[in-house]
DODREN-135497 format. One line per 5 residues: number of its first residue (from 1); their letters; for each residue x, y, z of N, C-alpha, C, O, CB. Coordinates in steps of 0.1 Angstrom, whole numbers, plus 5000, padded with zeros to 4 digits. Atoms other than C-alpha are relative to their C-alpha. Glycine has a CB too. Layout:
NUM	a	X/Y/Z/X/Y/Z/X/Y/Z/X/Y/Z/X/Y/Z ~ ...
% end
This chain:
1	mthtl	5008/4988/5000/5000/5000/5000/5009/5012/5000/5018/5014/5008/4990/5000/5012 ~ 4993/4987/5000/5013/5034/4991/4992/5010/5008/4980/5012/5007/5002/5005/4985 ~ 5007/4990/4991/5006/5061/5017/5000/5013/4992/5009/5016/4985/5008/5002/5013 ~ 5001/4986/5007/4994/5095/5004/4994/5009/5011/4991/5006/5022/4990/4999/4988 ~ 5006/4990/4991/4982/5127/5020/4985/4998/5002/4979/5002/5012/5003/5014/4994
6	qntei	5014/5002/5000/4947/5116/5012/4996/4988/5009/4985/4988/5015/4994/4998/4986 ~ 5004/5012/4992/4947/5082/5030/5007/4999/5013/5007/4989/5020/5003/4987/4992 ~ 4994/4999/4987/4967/5093/5060/4997/5013/5007/4992/5022/5001/5015/4998/4999 ~ 5001/4988/4992/4965/5118/5088/5013/5002/5008/5019/4992/5012/4987/5000/5009 ~ 4988/4997/4991/4993/5135/5108/4994/5005/5013/4986/5014/5013/5010/5009/4994
11	rtwfe	5004/4995/4987/4989/5140/5145/5013/5005/5007/5023/4998/5008/4993/4989/5009 ~ 4988/4995/4994/5013/5163/5163/4996/5006/5014/4984/5010/5016/5006/5011/4992 ~ 5002/4995/4986/5016/5173/5200/5013/5005/5005/5023/4998/5006/4994/4989/5009 ~ 4988/4994/4994/5041/5197/5215/4996/5007/5013/4987/5015/5013/5007/5010/4990 ~ 5003/4993/4987/5042/5208/5251/5013/5001/5008/5019/4990/5011/4989/4993/5008
16	rdrmh	4987/4998/4993/5073/5222/5268/5011/4991/4994/5015/4993/4983/4999/4998/5015 ~ 4989/5008/5004/5099/5195/5266/4995/4986/4994/5003/4977/4993/5009/4997/5011 ~ 5006/5012/5006/5075/5168/5251/4996/5003/4986/4991/5013/4983/4988/4996/5009 ~ 5004/4999/5014/5070/5162/5214/4995/4986/4995/5000/4976/4999/5012/5004/4992 ~ 5005/5012/5006/5050/5137/5194/4995/5003/4986/4988/5012/4984/4988/4994/5009
21	velvh	5004/4999/5014/5045/5132/5157/4996/4986/4996/5004/4976/4997/5011/5006/4990 ~ 5006/5013/5003/5023/5103/5145/4993/5000/4986/4985/5009/4984/4991/4995/5011 ~ 5007/5002/5013/5012/5092/5110/4991/4988/5002/4995/4977/5005/5010/4998/4988 ~ 5010/5010/4998/4980/5072/5110/4992/4998/4987/4992/5007/4979/4990/5003/5012 ~ 5009/5003/5012/4958/5055/5084/4987/5008/5003/4981/5007/5014/4997/4984/4999
26	adsda	5012/4991/4998/4928/5079/5079/4988/4992/5002/4979/4997/5009/4999/5008/4987 ~ 5013/5008/4999/4902/5051/5077/5000/4992/5013/4989/4988/5017/4999/4991/4988 ~ 5000/5009/4988/4913/5031/5108/5007/5005/5012/5006/4999/5023/5006/4987/4996 ~ 4992/4994/4989/4934/5054/5130/5012/4991/5004/5018/4994/5015/4991/5002/5012 ~ 4988/5009/4997/4961/5026/5130/5012/5008/4998/5014/5015/4988/4999/4987/4992
31	tivew	4988/4993/5001/4995/5040/5136/5009/4994/4989/5011/4981/4989/5008/5000/5013 ~ 4991/5004/5011/5019/5038/5106/5014/5001/5006/5023/4992/5005/4998/5007/4987 ~ 4987/4997/4994/5049/5054/5123/4998/5012/5010/4989/5021/5008/5011/5004/4989 ~ 5001/4989/4991/5054/5077/5153/5014/5003/5006/5022/4994/5007/4990/4997/5011 ~ 4988/4996/4994/5082/5096/5169/4996/5007/5013/4986/5015/5014/5008/5010/4991
36	wdkev	5002/4993/4987/5084/5108/5206/5012/5007/5004/5024/5002/5002/4996/4989/5011 ~ 4990/4992/4994/5104/5135/5222/5013/5001/4992/5014/5007/4982/5003/4994/5014 ~ 4987/4999/5006/5141/5131/5213/5000/4995/4986/5008/4999/4977/5011/4993/5008 ~ 5001/5006/5013/5132/5109/5183/4995/5011/4990/4999/5011/4978/4990/4988/5000 ~ 5005/4990/5009/5113/5139/5168/5012/5009/4996/5014/5012/4984/4989/5009/5007
41	seaie	4989/4992/5003/5144/5161/5171/5010/4993/4991/5015/4999/4982/5007/5005/5013 ~ 4991/5008/5008/5166/5134/5157/4995/4998/4985/5003/4999/4976/5003/4987/5006 ~ 5006/5001/5014/5143/5128/5127/5001/5013/4992/5003/5012/4980/4985/4995/5001 ~ 4999/4987/5007/5143/5165/5119/5014/5002/4997/5017/5006/4985/4995/5011/5010 ~ 4986/4998/5003/5181/5167/5122/5005/4991/4989/5013/4995/4981/5008/4998/5013
46	dgfln	4996/5010/5010/5185/5136/5100/4993/5002/4987/4996/4996/4977/4998/4986/5005 ~ 5006/4996/5012/5162/5151/5074/4988/4991/4997/4982/4992/4986/5009/4999/4989 ~ 5011/5009/5002/5134/5125/5078/4987/5007/5002/4977/5005/4995/5000/4988/5009 ~ 5011/4992/4997/5109/5150/5092/5003/5014/4997/5013/5020/5000/4995/4998/5015 ~ 4999/4986/5003/5103/5185/5079/4990/5008/5009/4978/5006/5007/4998/5003/4985
51	psdyh	5010/4993/4991/5088/5208/5106/4990/5009/4993/4980/5012/4998/5008/5008/5009 ~ 5009/4992/5007/5072/5229/5079/4990/4991/4992/4981/4996/4986/5007/5010/4991 ~ 5009/5009/5007/5055/5198/5064/5001/4986/5006/5006/4977/5000/5004/4999/4985 ~ 4999/5013/4993/5053/5170/5090/4992/4989/4992/4997/4978/4991/4994/5001/5014 ~ 5009/5011/5007/5025/5152/5070/5007/4995/4988/5009/4983/4986/4987/5006/4996
56	gsave	4993/5004/5013/5043/5152/5036/5013/4992/5003/5015/4982/4996/5003/5012/4992 ~ 4987/5007/4997/5077/5142/5051/4998/4987/5007/5005/4977/5004/5009/5009/5008 ~ 5003/5012/4993/5062/5115/5073/4995/4990/4990/4998/4978/4990/4990/5001/5011 ~ 5005/5009/5010/5043/5100/5043/5012/4995/4991/5013/4984/4988/4990/5007/4991 ~ 4989/5004/5008/5075/5101/5022/5009/4990/5008/5014/4980/5002/5009/5013/4997
61	yanei	4992/5009/4991/5095/5084/5051/4993/4986/5000/5000/4976/4998/5001/5005/5014 ~ 5007/5012/4999/5068/5057/5055/5001/4992/4987/5003/4980/4987/4986/5002/5004 ~ 4999/5007/5013/5068/5049/5018/5014/4995/4997/5017/4985/4991/4995/5009/4989 ~ 4986/5003/5003/5106/5050/5015/5005/4987/5007/5012/4979/5002/5009/5012/5005 ~ 4995/5012/4993/5112/5023/5042/4990/4989/5000/4992/4978/5006/5002/5004/5014
66	glk	5010/5011/5002/5081/5003/5032/4991/4996/5012/4987/4985/5014/5008/4988/4997 ~ 5009/5002/4989/5059/5007/5062/4986/4998/4995/4982/5004/4985/4999/5012/5010 ~ 5013/5004/5005/5024/4992/5059/4989/5009/5008/4977/5007/5006/4997/4986/5002
% end
């Protein structure tokens, strides 16, 4: 299955020193991939997540590594 902006949703949550970015299937709410706290910062630094486009970059990442 190829992930797209239309068949996925991005959920983000930021509060003080806590961060969460999660890509889910739009029809089932099942998690495709998620990052917590330091993982979010590392994914941004490594170029896997783009803070100006979390949704698009998470979809690209999920497709690139073959997540279902």
